[in-house]
N, C-alpha and C positions, 0 to 999 in steps of 0.2 A: 574409480571416480576420485579426482583430486579434491582438495578442500574447497577450491573456488567453485567448482561445479556442484559440489554437495551443498554449499551455502546457498547457491542460486536456486537449487531445486527443492531443498528440504528444510530450509530455515526461514525465520522471519526477518533475517538481516537485510534482504533487498528492500523490504518495506521500511523498517526502522531507520535505515540509512539511505532512503530514496533520494533525499536532497541533503547535502552535507558540505560544511565548510572545511572539515578536516580531511585532507588527502583525497579529494574527489576522484582523482585518476586511479586510485587504488581499487582493484576489483574486489567484490565481496568475497570474504573468505581467504584473502591473501595472507600468508603466514608472516609477512614482514611487519605486521602491526598487531601484536597480540592484545594490545589494549582494546582495540576495536572489537576483536573477537570475543574477549571476555565480557565487555560492557554491553555491547549490542547483540552479539551473537547468542548470548545465553538469556536474553531478556524476553519477557512477554509484552505484547502490545497493549493488553488490558487485563484486569484481574478476572479470575474465573476461568473455567474450562468450557468450551463450546463445541457442539457437534450436532450432526443431523442423523435422525433415526433411519431415514431412507438410505443415506450414505453407508451407514453401518450394515444394513441388510445387503446392499449391493456388493460391498467389499467382502463380506463373509461368504456370499454366494460365489464370487469370483476367485477369492484368494484364500478363504478359510479363516480370515481374521479381520478385525476392524481396526482402523487407525484414525488419528486426529488429522484434520485437514487445516493447513496453515491459514488459508483464506478465511476460515471460520473464526479465527482468533483476532481478526482485525477490528478495531473500534468502529462502530457504526454498521457492522454487518450483522443483521438480525435474522435474515432469511438465507437459506441455502441457495446459492446461485444456480446449482444444478437441478435440484428437485423442487424448487420454488415453494418451500414450506418453512415455517419458523424454526430457528435453531433451538436446541436444548442447552441449558446452562447448569453447571455444577459449581458451587461456590469454592469447594476445597480443591486447590491446585494439585494436591497429591493424586488426584484422579488421573493425571498424565502418566502415572507410573503403571497403569493398567489400561486395557482396551476400552474404548468409549462405550461399547454395548453393555459392559458390566455396570454402568452407572445410569442407565436409562430410567430405572425405577425410582431414583432419587432426584432426577434432573427436573428443572423448571422450564417450561416452554416460554420462549420470549413472545411478546405481544404480536398479534396478527395484524394490528393496525398499520404497521410500517411495511406494508407490502410494496416491493419495488415496482410491480406492475401498475400500481395506483399512484405512485410518486416517481416520475421519470428521473428526477435528479438522484434519487437513491439508487436506481438501476445503473445510471451512468457512473456513480461513485463506485459501485461494485466492480464495474468494468475497469475503472482506473486503478483501483488497488490491486486487482489481479494482474494488470499490466505492469505495475510497479514490481510485483514479485518475480517477474520474468527478466528484469534488467540485470546485467552482469556487474554493474558498478553504479555509483550514485551520480547525480547531476549536481554541479556546484551551485551554491546559493545565488551568486550573481547572475549566472545564466538563466536559472529558473525564474528569478524575479524579472529579468529583462523580457523573457519570452511571454510571461503572463501579462506583463504590462503592455506589450505590443498587441496581444490578443484583445485586451480590454479596450485599447484604442481603436482597433478594427471594429469592435461592436459598439463604439461610441459610448461605452460606460465610463471612460476616462477622458476628461477634458482639462484644458488649462485652467478652468475655473475651479473644479473640485479637487484637482491635483491628487487624486487617489482617494480622497475621503469619501467613504461609502460607495466606491466604484463597484465593487463586487458584492460587498456585504448587503446592500439594499436589495439586490436581485436574489441573493440567497434567502433572505428573510421572507421574500414574497413567494417563493416556490417550494421551499423545504419545510417539512413539519418541524415545529419548534421543539417538540419532545425528542425527535431524532437528533437535531443539532446539539441539544444539551448532553447527548450521550457520547459525543465524538472525542472528547478529551477526558476520559475517566480518571487518568492519573493526576489530573490537576484539580480534583474535587469537582463539585457541582458548579458548572458554568452556564449562564443563561445563553439563549440563542443569540441575543444581541451581542454578548461578549465574544462568542465564537465568530460572528460575522465581522466584528471589528478586528479581530486577530487575522482573519483572511485578508482584509484590506492592507494590513502591514506587510504582506508578502510582496507587494508591488511598490513599496516605498523605495526611496533612493538609497537607503542603507538598511536592507532587511537583516534581521537577526536570525538566530537559530529557532526554527519553528518545527512543530510536529509534522511528519509526513501526512498525517490525517488532514491538516489544513490545506496542503498542496493538492491532495486528491480532491477535496471539496471544491477548491478553486477551479481545477480543471473540469470537474463535472459540471460546474456552473457555466463555464465559458465555451464549452463545446457541445455539439449536438450528439456526439457519441464519445464514450470513454476511449475507444480505440483511436479515434481521430486526435484526441487530446494527448494520448501517450505518444503517438507518432510525431506530433508537432512539438511537444515540450521536451520529451526525452530523446532527442536526436543526439546520440552519443558519439557518432563517428566524427572524426576530425574534418571540419569543413575545408573546402578548397580556398575559401577566402573568408575573412572575418565578417561576423554579423555587424550590423550597424551598432556602434557604441561598445563593441567588444575589444578588450585589451589583449595584449600579447600573452599575459599571464593566464587569462581565462582560456585562450586558445590552447595553451600548453596543458591546462588542466583537463581539457576534453580528450587529449590524445591517450591512446592505450595500445598495448601490444596484443591484446586478446579481443577477439570478436566472439562473444559468448552466444550471440544469436546464431551465428554460423555453426559454432561448435555444437549447439543443441540439435541442429538439423543433421549433423554428421554422426551423432552418437548412435549406438546400437539400440534396437527396441528393448524396452524394459521387459524382462521375464519375471515369472512368479518367484523364481529363486532369488533374483536380484532384489525384488521388492521385499521379500522376507528378510533378506540380509539388511536392507536399509531400515526396516522396521526395528530390527534388533539394535541398530546403531542409534536410531532416533525415533521418537514417537510422533514427531511432526513431519508431515509430508507436504 
């Protein structure tokens, strides 16, 4: 397994770098830019260590050991998408140095109130972030902004009168629990739900800046009926046969790549227990 496939399958890099201004055509894990690998590849998406007790049981029954799942480490993910139960959290990040089932006795269970089955936007958000983790390279900022803006226009959330002000944010505030919204950007300190919503609206501005992948995931979860539909529509990474409306030549060039990681994932050999044990020794995140 080369560094690019390893980064796509076993690290948080595809999420942390889901939308990027810096070399968007560069596949995740590519060795030509060690700065990206050092800064993003070794970073956590939020403080603390998160895991699911049922995942631990299932992994130990099947493999003989438990491991940390990378989708559990994403901001805003409070329930296990597989077992539909609240995650457990350990404050000390040194817990990553040992299997998660060792820390169940000191872990704190996250609130049951943020159940994705009771809040559809949270469920769609989970779908989006898991889809982000499967991408082989990032989407450039200009393309992401343009596609989100086009979708907002289709839904009549964006008009010539409001010019993007409150276009998506007002919808978010009306459908998402405010306590959940406040947890989405933990590395920026405590932010109100209203501040989160205003930041999402900035994504479709004429000159969007660098924003957390969390905000893009929230925007997609708001604008689409399913996370899978949003991933397919926004993260279309193959080079188009003709430019999209308003797309420049430089943006078209940024979308081109020599690797199709989705196809590569389908061609790879099935994962064996031996391979998984080897991967576990190399990294505790899967």
